[in-house]
C-alpha positions in Angstrom: 0.0 0.1 0.0 2.7 2.4 0.8 4.7 1.6 -2.2 1.4 2.4 -4.3 1.1 5.8 -2.2 4.4 6.3 -3.3 4.3 6.0 -6.9 1.1 8.0 -7.1 3.0 11.0 -5.1 5.9 10.4 -7.5 3.8 10.7 -10.9 1.7 14.0 -9.4 4.9 15.7 -8.9 6.1 14.6 -12.5 3.1 15.6 -13.9 3.6 19.2 -12.2 7.1 19.3 -13.1 6.2 18.9 -16.6 3.3 21.4 -16.7 5.9 23.9 -15.5 8.3 23.1 -18.1 5.9 24.5 -20.7 5.4 28.3 -21.2 2.3 29.8 -19.6 -0.4 30.5 -22.0 -3.2 32.9 -21.3 -6.8 32.2 -22.7 -8.0 34.6 -25.4 -11.8 35.0 -25.9 -12.5 34.7 -29.6 -14.9 37.7 -31.4 -15.0 39.1 -34.4 -12.7 42.3 -36.2 -12.0 43.7 -39.1 -8.4 43.5 -40.4 -6.7 46.2 -41.7 -5.3 44.6 -44.9 -6.4 42.0 -47.6 -9.9 41.3 -47.2 -12.0 44.8 -48.3 -13.4 45.2 -44.6 -14.7 41.9 -44.4 -15.4 41.2 -40.3 -13.2 37.7 -39.6 -14.4 35.5 -36.8 -11.6 34.4 -34.5 -12.2 31.3 -32.1 -11.6 31.0 -28.6 -7.7 29.7 -28.2 -4.8 30.1 -25.8 -1.2 31.9 -26.4 2.0 31.6 -25.3 2.5 34.8 -22.8 5.8 35.1 -24.2 8.3 34.2 -27.3 10.1 31.1 -27.3 13.4 31.5 -25.6 16.8 30.7 -26.4 16.3 28.3 -23.4 13.3 26.3 -24.6 14.5 25.9 -27.9 18.0 24.8 -27.0 16.0 22.1 -24.9 13.9 21.2 -28.3 17.1 20.9 -30.6 18.7 18.3 -27.8 15.7 16.2 -27.6 15.1 16.5 -31.5 18.6 16.1 -33.3 17.3 16.9 -36.7 16.7 20.5 -36.4 20.2 20.8 -34.3 22.2 23.5 -37.3 24.6 21.0 -38.6 21.8 18.3 -39.3 18.7 20.5 -40.6 17.7 19.3 -44.2 18.4 22.8 -46.4 14.6 22.4 -47.9 13.7 23.1 -44.0 15.8 26.0 -43.3 18.3 28.1 -45.0 21.8 28.6 -44.4 21.6 31.3 -41.6 19.4 28.8 -39.5 20.7 29.5 -35.9 23.7 31.3 -36.9 24.6 33.1 -33.9 24.8 29.7 -31.8 28.6 28.5 -31.1 27.3 25.0 -31.9 24.7 22.3 -32.3 23.8 22.6 -28.5 25.5 26.0 -27.1 24.5 29.2 -27.4 27.2 32.3 -28.1 28.8 34.3 -25.1 27.0 37.3 -25.5 23.1 35.5 -26.1 21.0 35.3 -23.4 19.0 32.1 -22.6 16.1 34.7 -21.7 15.8 36.2 -24.7 13.7 34.9 -27.7 15.1 32.4 -30.3 15.4 33.8 -33.7 17.3 32.8 -36.9 14.4 30.0 -37.1 12.7 28.8 -40.0 8.8 28.5 -40.3 9.1 25.1 -40.8 11.4 25.1 -37.2 8.6 27.0 -35.5 6.0 25.0 -36.7 7.9 21.7 -35.7 8.5 22.9 -32.3 4.9 24.0 -31.5 3.8 20.8 -32.4 6.5 19.1 -30.1 4.4 20.8 -27.4 1.1 19.8 -28.3 0.5 23.5 -29.7 0.3 25.1 -33.2 1.6 28.4 -35.0 -1.0 31.2 -34.8 -2.8 32.2 -37.8 -2.6 35.8 -39.0 -5.7 36.8 -37.6 -5.1 35.0 -34.5 -2.3 37.1 -34.0 -3.4 40.2 -35.3 -6.4 40.1 -33.0 -4.5 39.7 -29.9 -1.9 42.4 -30.9 -4.1 45.1 -31.7 -4.7 45.5 -27.7 -2.6 47.9 -25.6 -2.5 47.7 -22.2 -6.1 48.8 -21.3 -8.3 48.1 -24.4 -8.6 45.0 -26.9 -8.5 47.1 -29.8 -6.5 50.3 -29.8 -5.8 50.6 -33.4 -7.1 54.0 -33.6 -4.9 55.6 -30.6 -1.9 57.5 -31.9 0.0 56.6 -29.0 -0.6 53.1 -29.6 0.7 53.1 -33.3 3.9 55.6 -32.0 4.7 53.3 -30.0 4.8 50.2 -32.9 6.6 52.6 -35.4 8.9 53.7 -32.6 10.1 50.2 -32.2 11.0 49.4 -35.9 13.3 52.3 -35.4 15.2 50.5 -32.5 18.4 48.4 -33.1 19.1 44.8 -32.0 15.4 44.6 -29.7 16.0 40.9 -30.1 18.6 40.6 -27.6 16.6 41.7 -24.9 15.1 39.1 -22.8 11.1 38.4 -22.6 8.9 40.2 -20.9 10.7 43.6 -22.1 7.6 44.9 -23.2 4.0 46.2 -22.2 1.7 43.5 -20.9 -1.4 43.8 -23.3 -5.4 43.7 -22.4 -5.1 40.0 -22.7 -2.2 39.9 -20.5 0.4 38.9 -23.6 3.7 40.4 -23.4 6.1 41.3 -26.5 3.7 41.2 -29.5 5.4 44.7 -30.1 9.0 46.1 -29.4 10.6 42.5 -29.4 10.8 40.6 -32.3 8.9 40.0 -35.4 6.8 36.4 -35.0 5.9 33.8 -37.4 2.2 33.2 -38.3 1.1 29.8 -39.5 -0.4 31.3 -43.0 2.2 34.1 -42.8 1.8 35.0 -46.7 -1.7 34.3 -47.2 -2.9 38.1 -47.1 -0.7 39.8 -49.7 0.2 36.6 -51.9 -2.3 34.7 -54.0 -1.8 31.5 -55.9 0.6 28.8 -55.2 3.3 30.7 -52.7 6.3 29.1 -54.0 6.0 30.9 -57.5 4.1 34.1 -56.2 6.9 34.8 -53.4 9.3 34.9 -56.1 8.1 38.1 -57.3 9.8 40.2 -54.9 9.5 43.3 -56.3 5.9 43.3 -56.1 5.7 42.9 -52.2 6.4 46.4 -51.0 4.9 48.2 -54.4 1.0 48.3 -55.2 -0.1 44.8 -54.7 0.4 45.1 -51.1 -1.6 48.3 -50.6 -4.4 47.7 -53.2 -5.9 45.5 -50.4 -5.5 48.1 -47.8 -8.5 49.3 -45.8 -7.0 51.4 -43.5 -4.2 53.1 -44.6 -4.1 55.3 -41.7 -2.2 52.2 -40.0 1.2 52.1 -41.4 2.7 49.9 -38.4 0.3 47.2 -39.6 1.2 47.7 -43.5 5.2 46.8 -42.4 3.9 43.7 -40.8 1.8 42.3 -43.6 4.4 43.4 -46.2 7.0 41.5 -44.0 5.2 38.7 -43.8 4.5 38.3 -47.7 8.1 38.4 -48.5 9.2 35.6 -46.6 9.5 32.2 -47.5 9.1 29.1 -45.0 12.9 28.1 -45.2 13.5 32.0 -44.7 15.2 32.8 -41.0 15.9 36.5 -39.9 17.6 38.0 -37.0 14.7 39.7 -35.6 12.2 37.0 -36.5 11.0 34.2 -33.6 8.0 32.8 -32.8 5.1 32.2 -30.1 2.6 29.3 -30.1 -1.0 28.7 -29.5 -3.7 26.1 -29.0 -7.4 25.8 -29.2 -9.2 26.0 -26.1 -12.3 27.0 -24.1 -12.6 30.1 -23.0 -12.4 30.9 -19.0 -13.9 34.4 -18.4 -11.8 34.6 -15.1 -8.8 34.8 -16.7 -9.5 37.9 -18.4 -10.7 39.7 -15.5 
């Protein structure tokens, strides 16, 4: 009987430790919003989901590559990541001396980010999910028409090397999510779905069009240049690309707990 009791306690503790190893998430209550680009002012419905409070860190990704050798920088297949994949890391399983474990991981491809999230029982957010949460400031779920909100975002675009900062460096928004603006750009599952039509491998090659008329034609609110920049960057990417200031976070589907928002 004592042996069974000890085993039960051990399993409970193991479950608790395992749960604490995963990134903290918060619940996002779904609703409808109008994207600033790409859909001619059509309202988009967002279902309830959960989102990581912070972007994935160097520490978390290091644990991932240790457990999944195929995603180490010397082993990753070129189809799934370009030559700059984890370029700042000292080795397959070691960061450079100037890198912080608590900074967001960058120089990772869409394929790598997607695989990481799936290994955690999660997924990458859609563009609409990301934008829905990111349009909030500290007090409002939709602050896009506030001058102060847009100045904050545009001010970040001008700051160098924010990717070196640790997670939690920026404000906590209405949904209690940090670092959607001010730290790094972030991958989404359908990153080039708004500006690109047809087969993405063919269309994305037309890089000269991405920052010109094709991006502006679908605009529903040109006052938000900050949003235009996000959509333009996403549209210029390919799934194997990596960037020094591009990271990611994960989400998963869930039923909302109303008490978590208050």
